[in-house]
C-alpha positions in Angstrom: -15.0 3.9 -23.0 -18.0 2.8 -20.9 -20.4 5.5 -19.8 -22.4 4.9 -16.6 -25.3 7.2 -15.8 -26.7 7.5 -12.3 -29.4 9.5 -10.7 -28.9 10.9 -7.3 -32.0 11.4 -5.3 -32.3 14.9 -3.8 -32.8 13.5 -0.3 -29.8 11.2 -0.6 -26.6 11.9 1.3 -24.5 10.2 -1.4 -22.2 12.8 -3.1 -23.3 15.6 -0.8 -20.9 18.0 0.8 -21.5 19.3 4.3 -20.5 23.0 4.1 -20.7 23.4 7.9 -18.3 20.6 8.4 -15.9 22.0 5.9 -16.0 25.4 7.5 -15.2 24.0 10.9 -12.3 21.9 9.7 -9.0 23.2 11.0 -5.5 22.9 9.7 -4.8 20.6 12.7 -7.7 18.4 11.6 -6.3 18.2 8.0 -2.8 17.5 9.3 -4.2 14.7 11.5 -6.0 13.1 8.6 -2.9 13.3 6.4 -0.9 11.5 9.1 -3.6 8.9 9.5 -3.7 8.3 5.7 0.1 7.9 5.6 0.0 5.5 8.5 -2.7 3.4 6.7 -0.6 3.4 3.5 2.5 2.2 5.3 0.5 -0.6 7.0 -1.0 -1.6 3.6 2.5 -1.8 2.1 3.7 -3.8 5.1 1.0 -6.3 4.7 1.7 -6.6 1.0 5.5 -7.1 1.5 4.8 -9.8 4.2 2.1 -11.5 2.0 4.5 -11.7 -1.0 7.3 -13.2 1.2 4.9 -15.7 2.8 3.4 -16.8 -0.6 7.0 -17.6 -1.7 7.5 -19.6 1.5 10.7 -17.8 2.4 12.0 -16.6 5.7 12.9 -12.9 6.0 16.6 -13.9 5.7 16.0 -16.1 2.6 13.8 -13.5 1.0 16.4 -10.7 1.5 19.1 -12.9 -0.1 16.9 -13.8 -3.1 16.0 -10.3 -3.9 19.3 -8.8 -2.9 17.9 -6.4 -0.3 19.2 -6.1 3.3 17.5 -8.1 6.0 17.0 -4.9 7.9 15.1 -3.4 5.0 12.8 -6.4 4.8 12.1 -6.1 8.5 11.4 -2.4 8.2 9.0 -3.0 5.3 7.1 -5.7 7.2 6.9 -3.7 10.4 5.6 -0.7 8.6 8.6 1.5 9.5 9.5 2.0 5.8 7.7 1.4 2.6 9.2 -0.1 -0.6 9.4 2.4 -3.4 10.6 2.5 -7.0 12.2 -0.7 -8.2 11.6 -2.5 -5.0 7.9 -1.9 -5.2 7.9 -3.0 -8.8 9.8 -6.1 -7.9 7.3 -7.0 -5.2 4.5 -6.6 -7.7 6.2 -8.9 -10.1 7.0 -11.5 -7.4 3.3 -11.3 -6.4 1.9 -11.9 -9.9 4.6 -14.1 -11.5 6.7 -15.6 -8.7 8.4 -18.4 -10.7 9.5 -16.2 -13.5 10.7 -13.4 -11.1 12.7 -15.8 -9.0 14.1 -17.5 -12.0 15.2 -14.1 -13.4 16.8 -13.3 -10.0 19.0 -16.4 -9.9 
């Protein structure tokens, strides 16, 4: 295991917590941040699903047939309405890293 030591200057804002800001944060602020984080995660997974399909050079219909997932599901993934989970997420990762082997295994 690699150990990294760093020194934080007392006047630096890095790693500092603003207690006043924490005290003024409301439950509504927290809920809004959670919703924003979830939206960003959905957009990231949408971009990833679209990138994998584009790298394979397949249309949405062709891609759905190759991986045996409904066309509507592919569209939902790419539009950020739904996010791939479990086996579908793993399959996308394999298709991204080893597309030839993954497609050969799916045939």
